[in-house]
TORSEBA-892981 format. One record per atom (N, C-alpha, C): residue number from 1; x, y, z. Coordinates in pm, 1 decimal. Atoms other than C-alpha are relative to their C-alpha. Example, Ala and Ser with C-alpha at 12.3 -4.5 7.8 and 13.67 -1.06 7.14 Angstrom:
// TORSEBA-892981
<1, <89.0, -119.0, 0.0>>
<1, <1230.0, -450.0, 780.0>>
<1, <90.0, 120.0, 0.0>>
<2, <-82.0, -119.0, -6.0>>
<2, <1367.0, -106.0, 714.0>>
<2, <-77.0, 109.0, 73.0>>
***
This chain:
// TORSEBA-892981
<1, <84.1, -116.6, -5.4>>
<1, <1231.4, -3894.2, 3585.6>>
<1, <-13.9, 60.9, -137.6>>
<2, <22.1, -68.3, 128.1>>
<2, <1075.5, -3717.4, 3293.4>>
<2, <-8.3, 148.9, 25.4>>
<3, <7.0, -145.6, -11.3>>
<3, <1103.6, -3351.2, 3229.8>>
<3, <-138.8, 47.0, -42.2>>
<4, <128.8, -57.6, 38.1>>
<4, <783.0, -3153.7, 3221.3>>
<4, <21.4, 91.0, -119.9>>
<5, <-9.0, -85.6, 119.2>>
<5, <716.1, -2976.1, 2892.2>>
<5, <5.0, 146.0, 42.3>>
<6, <-12.7, -142.7, -32.7>>
<6, <820.6, -2613.7, 2901.4>>
<6, <-125.9, 72.7, -44.4>>
<7, <120.2, -76.0, 32.1>>
<7, <519.0, -2387.2, 2913.1>>
<7, <41.2, 138.3, -49.0>>
<8, <-33.6, -134.7, 46.1>>
<8, <528.5, -2068.2, 2710.0>>
<8, <-44.6, 103.2, 102.4>>
<9, <34.6, -106.4, -92.8>>
<9, <528.8, -1753.3, 2916.1>>
<9, <-111.6, 84.5, -59.8>>
<10, <106.1, -85.5, 53.6>>
<10, <213.7, -1548.5, 2883.6>>
<10, <55.2, 138.2, -33.6>>
<11, <-44.4, -133.2, 39.0>>
<11, <262.9, -1222.2, 2698.1>>
<11, <-72.4, 104.0, 82.8>>
<12, <62.1, -109.0, -74.7>>
<12, <202.2, -906.8, 2893.9>>
<12, <-77.8, 87.1, -96.9>>
<13, <82.4, -88.1, 82.0>>
<13, <-79.0, -699.0, 2752.0>>
<13, <8.1, 140.6, 55.3>>
<14, <-2.8, -140.4, -42.7>>
<14, <-70.5, -324.1, 2759.5>>
<14, <-139.9, 38.1, 46.1>>
<15, <128.7, -49.8, -45.6>>
<15, <-343.9, -160.8, 2953.7>>
<15, <-37.2, 120.7, -83.9>>
<16, <48.1, -111.0, 81.6>>
<16, <-555.3, 108.5, 2792.6>>
<16, <76.4, 129.1, 27.5>>
<17, <-68.5, -124.2, -34.3>>
<17, <-363.8, 380.0, 2974.2>>
<17, <149.3, -1.2, -29.8>>
<18, <-143.9, 8.7, 24.5>>
<18, <-15.3, 255.1, 2884.3>>
<18, <36.7, 63.8, -133.7>>
<19, <-45.5, -64.4, 122.8>>
<19, <179.0, 452.0, 2625.7>>
<19, <59.2, -104.6, -93.4>>
<20, <-52.2, 92.3, 100.1>>
<20, <255.2, 263.4, 2303.3>>
<20, <122.3, 61.7, -66.3>>
<21, <-117.8, -48.6, 71.3>>
<21, <589.6, 288.3, 2130.0>>
<21, <-34.6, 16.7, -147.3>>
<22, <22.1, -20.5, 143.5>>
<22, <617.9, 394.5, 1764.7>>
<22, <-6.5, -133.8, -72.6>>
<23, <0.1, 130.7, 64.3>>
<23, <694.1, 33.7, 1669.0>>
<23, <-132.9, -72.6, 20.8>>
<24, <127.4, 65.7, -26.8>>
<24, <372.6, -86.9, 1832.9>>
<24, <-112.8, 65.9, -77.8>>
<25, <103.3, -68.3, 75.9>>
<25, <165.3, 177.5, 1656.9>>
<25, <8.2, -33.4, -148.1>>
<26, <-20.0, 32.6, 140.1>>
<26, <311.5, 93.8, 1315.7>>
<26, <46.2, -145.2, -5.7>>
<27, <-32.7, 141.6, -8.3>>
<27, <297.4, -285.4, 1313.6>>
<27, <51.1, -57.8, -131.9>>
<28, <-49.5, 49.5, 127.1>>
<28, <399.5, -314.3, 950.0>>
<28, <151.7, -7.3, 3.4>>
<29, <-145.2, 17.8, 3.0>>
<29, <752.3, -411.5, 856.5>>
<29, <72.6, 126.0, -42.1>>
<30, <-63.4, -119.8, 54.1>>
<30, <826.8, -87.4, 676.8>>
<30, <-78.4, 124.0, 40.0>>
<31, <65.0, -126.2, -32.5>>
<31, <753.4, 273.3, 763.8>>
<31, <-76.4, 50.6, -120.5>>
<32, <80.9, -60.9, 104.9>>
<32, <478.7, 439.1, 562.4>>
<32, <20.8, 149.9, 4.5>>
<33, <-17.2, -144.4, 11.5>>
<33, <519.3, 793.5, 438.8>>
<33, <-123.4, 59.4, -64.1>>
<34, <115.7, -69.2, 53.5>>
<34, <224.0, 1024.2, 384.0>>
<34, <47.0, 94.4, -110.5>>
<35, <-44.0, -77.8, 114.9>>
<35, <323.0, 1143.6, 37.3>>
<35, <-111.7, -0.3, -103.9>>
<36, <108.0, -4.5, 99.2>>
<36, <45.2, 1261.5, -194.9>>
<36, <56.2, -3.2, -142.4>>
<37, <-58.6, 14.6, 132.3>>
<37, <205.0, 1126.5, -512.9>>
<37, <-108.3, -36.4, -101.8>>
<38, <95.0, 30.9, 107.7>>
<38, <6.9, 1124.7, -837.2>>
<38, <41.6, -129.8, -67.5>>
<39, <-28.5, 128.8, 62.5>>
<39, <-22.4, 788.0, -1005.6>>
<39, <-110.7, -36.6, -98.1>>
<40, <97.6, 62.0, 89.6>>
<40, <-196.9, 604.6, -1287.6>>
<40, <-1.2, -147.8, 36.3>>
<41, <16.3, 139.1, -41.1>>
<41, <-333.7, 264.7, -1184.7>>
<41, <-69.4, -74.2, -113.8>>
<42, <59.5, 83.0, 105.1>>
<42, <-407.0, -6.8, -1442.1>>
<42, <-17.9, -141.5, 52.6>>
<43, <23.5, 138.5, -38.9>>
<43, <-551.3, -353.1, -1400.7>>
<43, <-122.9, -53.9, -68.4>>
<44, <122.3, 62.1, 51.8>>
<44, <-847.7, -578.5, -1466.8>>
<44, <-102.1, -8.8, 112.9>>
<45, <110.4, 13.7, -94.5>>
<45, <-1183.8, -575.5, -1294.3>>
<45, <-34.1, -147.8, 14.7>>
<46, <33.9, 141.7, -20.4>>
<46, <-1329.8, -902.4, -1157.0>>
<46, <-64.5, -65.2, -123.8>>
<47, <64.0, 53.9, 119.9>>
<47, <-1528.3, -943.1, -1483.4>>
<47, <99.1, -14.8, -116.0>>
<48, <-101.4, 12.8, 103.5>>
<48, <-1203.5, -926.4, -1684.4>>
<48, <23.1, 125.9, -81.8>>
<49, <-14.2, -124.0, 76.3>>
<49, <-1249.4, -576.0, -1826.2>>
<49, <118.9, 80.6, 52.3>>
<50, <-114.2, -82.5, -38.6>>
<50, <-934.0, -359.4, -1828.1>>
<50, <-47.4, 137.3, 47.2>>
<51, <28.6, -136.7, -43.0>>
<51, <-934.3, -26.0, -1645.7>>
<51, <130.6, 75.9, 16.0>>
<52, <-113.8, -90.4, -21.2>>
<52, <-700.9, 270.9, -1615.4>>
<52, <-58.0, 121.3, 70.3>>
<53, <57.0, -108.4, -81.2>>
<53, <-758.6, 534.2, -1346.9>>
<53, <111.2, 80.5, 66.2>>
<54, <-94.1, -86.6, -71.7>>
<54, <-571.1, 831.8, -1205.0>>
<54, <-36.1, 1.3, 147.1>>
<55, <20.7, -1.8, -144.9>>
<55, <-525.7, 841.2, -830.0>>
<55, <113.2, 78.1, 64.7>>
<56, <-105.0, -60.9, -81.0>>
<56, <-328.4, 1014.2, -558.3>>
<56, <28.3, -94.2, 115.4>>
<57, <-36.2, 88.6, -110.0>>
<57, <-137.9, 789.2, -320.5>>
<57, <-16.6, 74.7, 131.4>>
<58, <13.0, -60.6, -132.2>>
<58, <-225.4, 858.0, 41.5>>
<58, <123.6, -29.7, 84.3>>
<59, <-127.2, 31.0, -64.8>>
<59, <81.5, 677.4, 172.3>>
<59, <72.0, -107.1, -79.9>>
<60, <-82.7, 94.4, 73.7>>
<60, <366.9, 466.6, 42.3>>
<60, <113.8, -46.7, 90.9>>
<61, <-117.3, 53.2, -68.2>>
<61, <642.2, 242.6, 180.3>>
<61, <81.1, -75.8, -103.6>>
<62, <-80.3, 76.8, 94.8>>
<62, <911.4, 27.9, 23.1>>
<62, <-70.6, -128.4, -42.6>>
<63, <69.4, 124.8, 33.0>>
<63, <666.3, -264.3, 19.0>>
<63, <-142.7, 18.0, -49.7>>
<64, <137.6, -15.8, 45.0>>
<64, <331.7, -108.4, -71.7>>
<64, <-47.7, 143.5, 4.3>>
<65, <60.1, -132.7, 3.9>>
<65, <94.9, 184.1, -106.1>>
<65, <-149.5, -11.0, 29.4>>
<66, <143.9, -8.4, -25.4>>
<66, <-257.5, 296.6, -18.7>>
<66, <-55.0, 118.4, -77.7>>
<67, <64.7, -103.5, 80.6>>
<67, <-490.9, 497.7, -243.9>>
<67, <-147.1, -35.7, -15.1>>
<68, <142.9, 23.2, 21.5>>
<68, <-857.1, 527.1, -342.8>>
<68, <-30.7, -3.3, -149.3>>
<69, <41.0, 16.0, 139.8>>
<69, <-1020.7, 417.9, -670.4>>
<69, <-151.1, -9.9, -10.2>>
<70, <141.7, 19.0, 31.4>>
<70, <-1362.7, 415.6, -832.9>>
<70, <-26.8, -139.7, -55.5>>
<71, <12.3, 116.0, 87.7>>
<71, <-1300.2, 88.1, -1013.6>>
<71, <-70.9, -123.0, 56.5>>
<72, <68.3, 117.6, -54.3>>
<72, <-1439.2, -178.5, -775.5>>
<72, <80.2, -128.3, -13.5>>
<73, <-89.0, 115.7, 7.0>>
<73, <-1154.9, -428.1, -733.9>>
<73, <-36.8, -105.3, 102.7>>
<74, <11.1, 103.4, -102.4>>
<74, <-1132.3, -749.0, -535.2>>
<74, <140.9, -27.2, 54.1>>
<75, <-129.9, 36.5, -56.8>>
<75, <-854.0, -870.7, -304.5>>
<75, <65.0, -101.8, -92.7>>
<76, <-73.1, 88.7, 90.0>>
<76, <-587.0, -1042.8, -512.9>>
<76, <11.7, 54.1, -141.0>>
<77, <-9.4, -60.7, 133.4>>
<77, <-627.0, -812.3, -814.2>>
<77, <143.7, 42.8, -26.6>>
<78, <-134.2, -42.0, 40.8>>
<78, <-299.3, -757.0, -1000.5>>
<78, <-11.6, 139.6, -59.1>>
<79, <2.5, -138.9, 46.5>>
<79, <-231.2, -386.0, -1056.0>>
<79, <137.7, 41.9, -48.5>>
<80, <-123.3, -64.2, 46.2>>
<80, <29.9, -180.3, -1238.3>>
<80, <-13.2, 147.2, 33.4>>
<81, <0.7, -140.4, -39.0>>
<81, <115.6, 162.2, -1098.8>>
<81, <113.0, 72.7, -71.8>>
<82, <-101.4, -89.9, 52.0>>
<82, <299.8, 445.5, -1268.7>>
<82, <-9.0, 123.7, 88.9>>
<83, <0.6, -104.4, -102.9>>
<83, <391.8, 691.7, -992.3>>
<83, <93.1, 112.8, -42.0>>
<84, <-81.4, -116.8, 33.7>>
<84, <514.1, 1043.5, -1064.1>>
<84, <88.4, 36.3, 118.9>>
<85, <-94.3, -40.6, -103.5>>
<85, <827.1, 1131.2, -867.3>>
<85, <8.6, 152.5, -3.6>>
<86, <-3.5, -147.4, 0.2>>
<86, <828.9, 1498.6, -757.8>>
<86, <129.9, 53.5, -61.0>>
<87, <-119.6, -55.2, 65.5>>
<87, <1070.0, 1712.6, -966.6>>
<87, <103.5, 53.0, 100.0>>
<88, <-94.5, -46.3, -102.2>>
<88, <1226.2, 1848.8, -642.8>>
<88, <98.9, -110.7, 37.5>>
<89, <-82.8, 114.1, -37.2>>
<89, <1366.7, 1499.6, -582.1>>
<89, <90.4, -43.1, -115.7>>
<90, <-71.1, 49.6, 118.2>>
<90, <1490.5, 1443.4, -938.5>>
<90, <73.8, 110.3, -75.4>>
<91, <-69.2, -113.2, 62.7>>
<91, <1668.1, 1774.6, -1008.3>>
<91, <-75.9, 53.3, -121.4>>
<92, <83.2, -57.0, 105.7>>
<92, <1377.1, 1887.3, -1227.1>>
<92, <-33.2, -94.5, -114.1>>
<93, <30.0, 95.9, 107.4>>
<93, <1370.2, 1577.8, -1449.6>>
<93, <-135.1, -66.5, 23.7>>
<94, <125.0, 75.2, -10.8>>
<94, <1043.7, 1398.4, -1526.9>>
<94, <35.4, -147.2, 15.5>>
<95, <-29.6, 140.0, -28.9>>
<95, <1083.8, 1058.2, -1363.6>>
<95, <-125.7, -63.9, 57.3>>
<96, <113.9, 76.8, -51.2>>
<96, <816.2, 797.2, -1303.9>>
<96, <48.5, -137.0, 44.5>>
<97, <-28.0, 134.2, -49.2>>
<97, <829.2, 474.2, -1107.2>>
<97, <-110.5, -90.8, -50.3>>
<98, <96.6, 98.8, 48.8>>
<98, <660.1, 181.2, -1279.7>>
<98, <17.7, -125.5, 84.1>>
<99, <-8.6, 115.1, -90.9>>
<99, <578.3, -102.1, -1038.3>>
<99, <-133.8, -72.5, 3.1>>
<100, <121.0, 81.0, -10.4>>
<100, <328.8, -385.5, -1009.7>>
<100, <-25.4, -39.4, 143.5>>
<101, <32.0, 45.1, -133.9>>
<101, <153.0, -525.3, -709.6>>
<101, <-131.4, -73.5, 5.8>>
<102, <125.1, 70.5, -25.3>>
<102, <-133.6, -723.0, -561.6>>
<102, <-82.1, 75.0, 103.6>>
<103, <91.7, -59.6, -96.4>>
<103, <-437.0, -584.3, -385.7>>
<103, <-8.8, -93.8, 120.5>>
<104, <1.6, 85.4, -119.5>>
<104, <-412.2, -711.5, -27.6>>
<104, <-109.8, 38.6, 98.7>>
<105, <107.0, -44.6, -89.6>>
<105, <-682.8, -506.2, 146.0>>
<105, <-85.2, 103.0, -72.5>>
<106, <93.7, -97.2, 55.4>>
<106, <-992.5, -313.6, 40.9>>
<106, <-84.7, 55.9, 113.2>>
<107, <89.8, -60.7, -97.1>>
<107, <-1201.9, -72.3, 238.9>>
<107, <-128.1, 39.1, -69.8>>
<108, <129.9, -33.3, 56.9>>
<108, <-1567.2, 7.1, 188.4>>
<108, <5.4, 135.2, -70.3>>
<109, <1.4, -129.2, 70.4>>
<109, <-1635.9, 284.0, -62.4>>
<109, <-53.8, 111.5, 88.9>>
<110, <43.2, -119.9, -70.7>>
<110, <-1672.0, 631.1, 83.5>>
<110, <-139.1, 37.6, -51.3>>
<111, <138.0, -29.5, 41.0>>
<111, <-2042.4, 729.0, 79.1>>
<111, <-9.7, 125.6, -85.0>>
<112, <7.3, -125.9, 75.1>>
<112, <-1977.8, 1081.2, -51.2>>
<112, <68.7, -11.8, -135.2>>
<113, <-78.4, 3.7, 124.4>>
<113, <-1705.2, 1019.6, -309.5>>
<113, <-12.0, -133.1, -72.8>>
<114, <17.1, 134.9, 54.7>>
<114, <-1786.6, 650.1, -369.4>>
<114, <131.1, -62.5, -45.7>>
<115, <-130.0, 58.6, 32.7>>
<115, <-1415.4, 571.3, -385.8>>
<115, <34.6, -106.4, 102.6>>
<116, <-37.1, 113.6, -82.7>>
<116, <-1281.1, 244.5, -248.0>>
<116, <147.4, 10.9, 40.4>>
<117, <-138.3, 0.6, -46.3>>
<117, <-965.5, 237.0, -32.7>>
<117, <67.8, -129.0, -42.0>>
<118, <-72.4, 115.4, 53.8>>
<118, <-704.9, 2.9, -185.3>>
<118, <140.9, -3.1, 58.3>>
<119, <-137.5, 20.3, -47.1>>
<119, <-390.2, -133.4, -20.7>>
<119, <65.6, -101.5, -92.5>>
<120, <-72.4, 84.4, 95.0>>
<120, <-133.0, -284.0, -256.9>>
<120, <135.5, -37.0, 57.3>>
<121, <-135.0, 44.8, -33.9>>
<121, <175.7, -491.7, -182.1>>
<121, <77.2, -7.2, -131.3>>
<122, <-78.6, -8.1, 121.6>>
<122, <445.1, -420.7, -440.8>>
<122, <69.4, -131.5, -32.9>>
<123, <-87.8, 106.6, 48.7>>
<123, <620.8, -681.8, -654.2>>
<123, <143.5, 45.2, 23.4>>
<124, <-140.8, -35.9, -19.1>>
<124, <997.9, -689.8, -627.7>>
<124, <55.3, 76.1, -119.7>>
<125, <-51.0, -65.0, 120.1>>
<125, <1051.8, -573.4, -987.0>>
<125, <-61.7, 138.1, -18.1>>
<126, <46.8, -135.3, 26.6>>
<126, <1027.3, -204.0, -1067.8>>
<126, <91.5, 62.3, -103.6>>
<127, <-76.9, -68.0, 103.4>>
<127, <1152.5, 40.4, -1328.2>>
<127, <-20.4, 151.3, 14.0>>
<128, <8.6, -144.3, 6.8>>
<128, <1232.4, 411.6, -1331.1>>
<128, <-4.1, 38.8, -147.0>>
<129, <19.2, -40.9, 138.2>>
<129, <1110.5, 573.2, -1652.4>>
<129, <29.4, 149.5, -9.5>>
<130, <-35.5, -141.0, 14.6>>
<130, <1265.3, 900.4, -1768.3>>
<130, <-48.1, 58.9, -132.0>>
<131, <53.8, -50.0, 127.0>>
<131, <1096.6, 929.2, -2109.2>>
<131, <-132.2, 71.0, 24.7>>
<132, <127.8, -72.5, -18.9>>
<132, <807.2, 1179.0, -2143.7>>
<132, <-121.3, -83.1, -30.2>>
***
C-alpha cells in the first residue's frame, strides 16, 4: 500500500465582521512608531544627479522608515539619512543617527504638495553622531 500525499489544510479566512488582532493589522516584522523626526535625506536620482533634501519622518521602526520627498526616486534607490534625535531623549545633547537604506516602496506624489511617499529599508550599519 502507498500512502496518500498529505494535503495542506486550508487556511481560515477572517470574515469582514471579524475583529483583527494587532499582529494582523501590522503585518511587518517590527512595530512602527509615529515619530515626526527631522531628517536630511541624500542620494542619487535615476539620472545620476545627487540630491539632498530635508524631510520629516512620518514613522520609523528598527528596520525602516517612511517619509515624503520632492526628489522623484525609483525603487531600489540607495539613500543616506541623517535623523535628528530629540534632545529629551539624549539629556539635551545634539545627537544624530546616520544610516543608509534602500527604497523599497514609493507612493504616487500628493497632488497638492507634489511630494512622493518613500519607504526605506535600513542597512545594518549605522552611526550615532554627536558633533555639531
